[in-house]
N, C-alpha and C positions, 0 to 999 in steps of 0.2 A: 172751148178753145184750148188748144195745146200749144202753149208758148214756151219757147226755149228759156233756160236758166230760171225756171219757176217764176217767171215774170208775171204770170196770170194771178198768182197768189199774193201779190204785193199791192198795197194801197195806191190808187191812181196818182195822188199828189206826189208820193215818194218816187213813183216811176217817172213822172214827167220831170221832176227836179233832176233826177239822175240821167234821164234820156229825153231831152226836149224833142228829139225827132219823133218819138212815139206820140207826143202831143200833137205834132204836125200831121201825122198820119191820121189820127182820130179826127182832127179838125177837118181834114179833107173829106171825110165821110159825114160831116155835120154832127159829130159827137163833141159837144162843147165842154170838154173837161178842162181846157185851159182857163176858162173863166170861173170854174168852181172854186169856192173858198174853203170848202170842207175837205173834199178829196179822200174820204175814207173808203170808198167803194174799191173793190178789187178789180184790177184790169180785166180779168176774164168776165166779170159780171157787167162791167160798163158796156161792153159791146152787146152782150146778150139782152140787156134790158131795153135796148133801142129797137129790137125786133126788126132787123134789117134784112133778114132772110139768110138762108144758108150760103148762097153764092157770095153775097157781100161780106158776110162774116169770114168766109174762107179767104177772100181777097185781103181783108184786114189782117187776119192771122198770118198769111203769107208775107205781107209787107213788113209786119213787125218782126217776124222770125228772120227774114232776110237782113233787116237792119241789125238785129242782135248778133247774127253770125258775121256781119261785116260792118261794124260801127264806123 
């Protein structure tokens, strides 16, 4: 995933605290990071580990980047 503002290289808990909308986007695709108490995974890895396929990953990437460009 190529996410704007180097967001992919940040821990998911930090990302969701700063940008709750990203948590909502992930939740929409049944990636349950909102409930995670550890949250040390990097955002780019969170999506990849769920093996959703290239099409869904591209949709998530697009939604997150659109949000980051227009918060």
